[in-house]
N, C-alpha and C positions, 0 to 999 in steps of 0.2 A: 646618306641621301635617301629620300622617300621614294618608294616604288609606286606611289599613287599621287600623281601630280594634280589630280582634280580635287583633292581634299587636303588642305594644309595641316590638318590635325592627324592625318593617317601616316603611319610609318610601316616599314617592312618588319620591324621588331620593336618591342617595348620592354622597358624595365617594369616590374610590378607597379611601382608608384606612377609611372607614365600612363599605364593602362587604367589604373584605379581612378586617377583624377579625371581622365576622359570619360570613364564610365559614369562618374558622378557629375558630369557637366561643369567641372571646375577648371577648364582649360585656360580661362583668363587669369587664373592664379598659379599657373604652372611654374613660373620662375620662382615665386615665393615658396611654394610647397617643396619643389625639388631641392632648392638651396637649404631649406630648413631641415630636411630629413636625410641629407646626404650622409651624415655620420651614422644613422641607424634608423630603419623603418619602425622599430619598436617604440620610438618616441612620438609617433604620429598622433595618437589619441591625446597626449599631453600638450603637444604644440598647437593642435587645431581642434579644440573641443567643440567649436561651432560647426564642425563638419563630421559628425560621427559616422556618416555613410562612407566617408573616405577611408577611415581606418578599417571599417567592416569590409569594404571592397578589396583593400590590400590584403587583408587576412584571408579572404576567400581565394585569392590568386595563389598566395604562398601555400595555403592548405592543399590546393589542387596539385601544386608541384610536389609537395611532400608525399601525397598519396598517389602519385604517378598517374593522375588524371590529365595532366597538362604537360606536354613536352616542353623542354626548355633548352637554353643554351647559355653560352658565356660570351658576352659582348657581341651577340648576333650570330655566333657560330654554334650550331646544334651539338649537344654532347649526349652520350649514352645515358639513359634513364638510371638514376642512382648516383651519378657522378656528383662530387661535391663542387659547388660554385659559391664564391663569396656573394653575399646578398646584394652588394652594390654592383656586381658584375653580371648578375643573373638577368637573362632576357627571354622573352617569349615571342615567337614569330606571329605576325598578323593572322595568317591562315589558321595556325593552331589555336590562337586565342578565340577566333571567331567560331571554329568548330566546337571548342569546349563550351562557349557561351550558348550555342544552339542546343547542345545536349543537356547541360545542367541548369541553364537559366533561359529557357525558350521564350519566356515572357519579356525578357530584356532585349532591347534592340538599340544599343547605343549607336549614334550616327557614325562614329569613327570606324565602326566595324561593318555596319549594315547599309550605309547609304553612300558608300564611296566607290563602288565598282560599277562598271557598265553592265555587268551581268547580275547586279542585285535587283531583282524584280520588286515591284511594290507589294509588300506583304502586310497582312493584317492579323493581329492576334485573335485567338479564339474568343477572348472576352470582348474585344472590340466588335467582332463579327456578330456575336450574340446580342450586344447592345444595339447595333444597327438594325438587326433583325427585329428586335422588340420595338424599336422606334417605327420601323416600317409597318409592323402589324398594328400598332396603335393608330398610325395614319390611315391604314386601310379601313379600320373599324370606324374612324371618324368620317372617312369618305363615304362609306356605306350608309352611315346615319344621315349625312347631308343629302345623299341621293334619295333616301327614303323621304326626308322632309320635302325635297324638291318635287317628288311625285305627288305628295299631298298638296303642295301649293298649286301645282298644275291642275289637279283635280278641282281645287277650290276656284281657281281662276276660270276653268272651263264652266263650272257651275254659274259663276257670275256672268260669263259670256252668254250662256244659254238663257239665263234670266233676262239679260238685256235684249237678246233677240226676240224673246217672247213679248216683251214690252213694246218693242218697235213694231212687231207684227200686229199687236192689238191696236196700237195707235193708227196704223194704216187702215185697219179694218173698221174701226169704230170712230175714227176721227178724234176730236178733242176728248181727253179723259174727263170723266165726271169727277166731282169733288171727292166722292167716296172711293173711286178707283185710284185717284192720285194718293189719297191717304193710305190706302192699302199697300201700294207700291213703296211709299216712303217707309211704312212700317217694315215691309219685307227687307228693304235695303238696310234699315237701322238694325234689324235683328241679325242680318248676315254680318254686318260690321262688328257688332257686339260679340257675335259668336266667334269670329276670328280672333278677337282680343281677349276672350274669356279663358278661364282655367277649369280643368276637371276637378271633381271633388278631392282628388289626391294632390291638387296644386300644380299639375302639369299643364303647360300651355296647350290650347287646342290647335294652335297653328304656329308657324314660325314668325308671324307678324307681331312686333312689339307694340306698335301703335298705329293709329289711323294713317299717319303720313307714310308709313311703310307700305300699307295697302295701296295707297294712291300711287306711290312710286312704282310698285310692281305692275299695276294695271297700265300705267303710261308706258313702262318699258316694253311691255308685250303687245300693246294695242295702240301704239302712238299714231297709227295711220287711220284710226277710226274717228270719224267726226263726232264732236261733242264730248270727247274724253280727255279734255285738257285738265291740267292740275287745278285750275281755278274752278272749272265746272264741277269736278269730282268733289273738291272741298266743300263747295256750296251744297251739292246734293246730299253728301254725307252728313253735313251739319243740319240740314233740313230734316233728314231722316231721323237723326238722333233726337231732335226736338220733338218731332211727331211721336216717336216712341215714348219719350218721357211724358208727354202730355196724355197719352193714352193709358199710361200706367197709373 
């Protein structure tokens, strides 16, 4: 009878083959494997060549018994170390097997040993921890880069806002813009749009905006309450500014 009712694959003691097949996640083939090797575990590699890890795991357990690293018993009853036990009668207690695994194979955490008890805390191997830490560091670097780009975008948007406020103030002060003044402001807008979409001599984008539509979306998202800054108006003004800039070139 199993001493762990919460895991059907856990027992109070195991024969080496019972432990090995669980170690290799071959529990679904338990009946087939146990029946085939009943006459001798040395036939394991020949009978199941498709599962070389099964033979290896069994040999590790027998080797631990021979070298007195792993306490054992006979049909579930512990015997003094060095006592002879027939291979098909040799058994290892659950707690002894788990302790041996923790010492000699700390990177191995088969579920039948380490996920069956209420006192088994959630553990993570050193390799998994270092991998998660590396992923976290990468994400932090990406976050810092995005925050830096965001600050640049905010500065650019602030500059656009200041330019817009200057234009509004000039209109209020001088009334209707002259043809020359209107051309000047169109060229300024066109230059700013092209600057945001341009690249440095090294090929690096000068801003995070990939196209004019992205600039329009960013302006609307941050200044949707400002009159005259609808998508349609911005598209028209930017298009006019681009045409003016091309004509002047």
